[in-house]
KELUM-839432 format. One record per residue (C-alpha): x, y, z; residue number from 1. Coordinates in steps of 0.2 Angstrom, whole numbers, plus 5000, padded with zeros to 4 digits. Example, Ala and Ser with C-alpha at 12.3 -4.5 7.8 and 13.67 -1.06 7.14 Angstrom:
<paros>
((5062 4978 5039) 1) ((5068 4995 5036) 2) 
</paros>
This chain:
<paros>
((4924 4997 5055) 1) ((4921 5014 5045) 2) ((4903 5012 5047) 3) ((4903 5009 5065) 4) ((4915 5024 5068) 5) ((4906 5042 5072) 6) ((4924 5051 5068) 7) ((4928 5042 5050) 8) ((4928 5052 5036) 9) ((4925 5049 5017) 10) ((4928 5060 5002) 11) ((4921 5055 4987) 12) ((4924 5062 4969) 13) ((4910 5064 4956) 14) ((4912 5068 4937) 15) ((4894 5071 4933) 16) ((4884 5058 4944) 17) ((4898 5046 4941) 18) ((4909 5042 4956) 19) ((4927 5041 4950) 20) ((4937 5042 4966) 21) ((4935 5040 4985) 22) ((4946 5042 4999) 23) ((4943 5037 5018) 24) ((4951 5041 5035) 25) ((4949 5036 5054) 26) ((4955 5039 5071) 27) ((4968 5024 5072) 28) ((4960 5019 5090) 29) ((4943 5015 5080) 30) ((4953 5004 5066) 31) ((4955 4985 5068) 32) ((4968 4976 5078) 33) ((4980 4973 5065) 34) ((4982 4991 5060) 35) ((4983 4996 5079) 36) ((4995 4982 5085) 37) ((5011 4988 5078) 38) ((5008 5007 5086) 39) ((5004 4998 5103) 40) ((5019 4987 5102) 41) ((5030 5003 5100) 42) ((5022 5012 5113) 43) ((5013 5025 5103) 44) ((4997 5034 5109) 45) ((4983 5029 5099) 46) ((4972 5044 5102) 47) ((4986 5056 5095) 48) ((4985 5045 5077) 49) ((4973 5046 5063) 50) ((4974 5031 5049) 51) ((4971 5035 5031) 52) ((4962 5020 5022) 53) ((4958 5017 5004) 54) ((4962 5030 4992) 55) ((4954 5024 4975) 56) ((4955 5035 4958) 57) ((4949 5029 4941) 58) ((4966 5030 4930) 59) ((4960 5042 4919) 60) ((4957 5055 4933) 61) ((4976 5052 4939) 62) ((4989 5065 4936) 63) ((4978 5079 4940) 64) ((4979 5084 4958) 65) ((4966 5073 4965) 66) ((4978 5062 4974) 67) ((4987 5077 4983) 68) ((4969 5085 4986) 69) ((4965 5067 4994) 70) ((4980 5069 5007) 71) ((4976 5088 5010) 72) ((4958 5084 5016) 73) ((4962 5068 5026) 74) ((4976 5079 5035) 75) ((4963 5092 5037) 76) ((4952 5079 5046) 77) ((4966 5074 5056) 78) ((4969 5089 5063) 79) ((4951 5094 5067) 80) ((4950 5078 5077) 81) ((4966 5083 5087) 82) ((4979 5068 5079) 83) ((4997 5073 5080) 84) ((5002 5059 5067) 85) ((4994 5053 5051) 86) ((4998 5036 5044) 87) ((4994 5025 5030) 88) ((5000 5008 5026) 89) ((5004 4999 5010) 90) ((5005 4982 5002) 91) ((5024 4977 5000) 92) ((5025 4967 4984) 93) ((5040 4962 4976) 94) ((5043 4971 4959) 95) ((5040 4954 4949) 96) ((5022 4952 4957) 97) ((5011 4945 4943) 98) ((4997 4958 4948) 99) ((5007 4972 4945) 100) ((5002 4981 4930) 101) ((5014 4982 4915) 102) ((5015 5002 4918) 103) ((5014 5003 4937) 104) ((5024 5017 4945) 105) ((5028 5014 4964) 106) ((5020 5029 4974) 107) ((5035 5031 4987) 108) ((5040 5048 4979) 109) ((5022 5054 4979) 110) ((5021 5048 4997) 111) ((5037 5058 5001) 112) ((5033 5074 4992) 113) ((5018 5075 5005) 114) ((5028 5074 5019) 115) ((5028 5053 5023) 116) ((5042 5042 5027) 117) ((5041 5023 5026) 118) ((5044 5016 5044) 119) ((5051 4997 5043) 120) ((5049 4995 5060) 121) ((5030 4997 5059) 122) ((5021 4983 5050) 123) ((5008 4971 5048) 124) ((4997 4958 5038) 125) ((4981 4959 5033) 126) ((4971 4947 5021) 127) ((4961 4949 5008) 128) ((4958 4939 4991) 129) ((4967 4945 4976) 130) ((4962 4942 4959) 131) ((4964 4923 4955) 132) ((4963 4919 4973) 133) ((4951 4906 4980) 134) ((4951 4912 4997) 135) ((4960 4927 5007) 136) ((4978 4926 5010) 137) ((4988 4937 5023) 138) ((4999 4950 5014) 139) ((5013 4962 5022) 140) ((5009 4980 5024) 141) ((5021 4992 5031) 142) ((5016 5010 5037) 143) ((5020 5026 5032) 144) ((5019 5042 5044) 145) ((5019 5061 5044) 146) ((5019 5074 5060) 147) ((5005 5085 5058) 148) 
</paros>
């Protein structure tokens, strides 16, 4: 999806030649149906929304401001595109989910500090294969949004 989009955005963080983080974004209108459907159902104009995809950062580089920078650069890209709303979605898992690391810290407060709010009425499911799964299963995902 991102490679096919002329407006997708990738930011990659290097430590020397080693990739230690990456973040992505794309106009929501160019995303897959799973991500567009909740917004269409609630009457949003997809042309005004930028979707923030993956953000991955090696654990030893966390807590140094790179996560904040990921949001800043994606918001800048969304504004250049003319978007009025930024969004991303997060998997909804129970607190006792077996794949949550022992020292897991929810990111909700981090996202709220960036101005994002959880939108319980905007949700979808998306399939992927978790560790230990033989095939993909659908997971619930809830969207967070911010006016730009």
